[in-house]
N, C-alpha and C positions, 0 to 999 in steps of 0.2 A: 218442347221438342226443338232440336236443332235441325233447321230445314236445309241449310246449305253449308257444307264444309269444303267448298271449292278452294278456299285459301290454303288448305293443306295439300291439295292436289291428289289426294287418294293414293292409288298405287303408282302414280307417276313420281311421287316423292317430292321432297323439298330440295330445291337447288338454290344456288346463289347465296349460300351462307357466308358471312364475312370470315376472313382468316384472322380470328382473334386468339387462337390457341397455338402459340409457337412452342418449341421444345422446353424452354425454361418454365413456361406457364404450366404445361402438362406435368413436368417433373415436380413443380411445387405443389400442385393439386394432388399428385400421387402420394407425395410424402405426407401431406395433411390428411389424406384419406386413410393411409396406413396407420398413422398416429391415432386418428379418431377410432378406427376399428380396434386397435389394441386397447385403447382406453375403454371402449364399450365392452369388449370381451372380458376384461378384468374387473368391470364394475359389478355392482350388485345385480343390475338388470341383466347383464351378460351371463352371470353365473346362474341366475334364475332361468334364463332362456336355455342354457345348456341342460339344466335340470328338467325343464319341460320337454326338451327334445329327447332326453334319455328315457324318461318315464313320467308321463303327465300325471298319472294317479299318485305316484309317490311324491311328486312336487306339490300337488294339491294337498296331500296329507301333511306336508312340511310347511304349510301356510303360505305357499307361493300363489299369488293371484294370477292364475294361468291366463285368463283373458287379457288382463292388463299387460302381462309380459309378452304375449303374442302380438298385441297391438303395438307395443313399443318396438318390438323387433321388426315388424312390417314397416313402421314409420321410419326407422333408421335405415332399412334397406331401400325404402323409397327415396329418402334424402340422398343417399349415395348414388342410387341409380339415376336420379335426376341430374346430379352433378356430372356423372360420367357420360350420360347421354348428351348433355350440352357440349362437353369437351369433344366427344366423338363427332358431333355434327359440325363443329368448327374446324376440326382437323381434316375430316373427309370433304367438307364443303358441299356434300350432297348426301341425302339420306332418303332411302326408300325401303319398303318392306322386304325387298330381296336381300338386304344387308343382314337380316336377322333370320336366317333359315335354320333348318335342323342340323346342318353341318356345323354352323357356328355354335349351336347349343352343345353338340357332342364335343367340340373342341374345348369349350369352356369347362365342361364336366371332366374331360380328361385332364385338363390343367389342375383342377382342384383335387382330383383323386391321385394324380401323380405326385403332387406336393404334400398331400396329407389332408384329411378332412377337418382336423381340429387344430390346424396350425396356420397362423396368418402368414408368417414368413415362408413356410413350406409351400403355400399356395403361390406366392410370388416366384419362388424357385421353379415350381411346376409350370407356371405360365411362361417364364423365360425359356425354360427347357423345351417345352412343346412348341413354342414359337420358333426357336432356332432350328429344331429338328424338322419343322414343317415347311421351311423355306426351300424352294427349289434351287436358289442360288448358293446355298450353303452345302459344302462338301466336307465330309469327315474323312481324314486320311489316317489310317492306322499305320504306325511305324513299328519298330521292333518292340516286342513284348506287349504289355497291356496299355502302354501310353498311346495317346493319339494327339493330333494337332488339328486345330480349326483352320480351315481355308475358306475364304470367300472369293467366289469368282466374280470378276468385274466385267 
């Protein structure tokens, strides 16, 4: 039993994280993660995971080891989540449970649904679109016809 977890400070959160994630570092890790996700989705394990997602009984009938496939998917998601969580902590320099509420979950789900459930690049487009639309400092000005221009208030 773990008796004392005071070093993580509980609901007070972790503060004083070093500033190790600048923009080029985050961009590099983003490119590496998108590349690895694309490779995973197109691999045999990714195709098996899609088959299990669509119909587990049919995938099992087609000799897909569903338990191993699910374990591989969870491990891959955990690896990416760990990397992204570390980057998030270094960018924000303060992490507490309030950063991960139901509103953030709804925003992430909206990003994925907006971009397409089965598309890696569509999810990126959805994330950028929802992020831009959700900013209060961003205004959209509609000009003549159906064209619009993007204006950022400073």
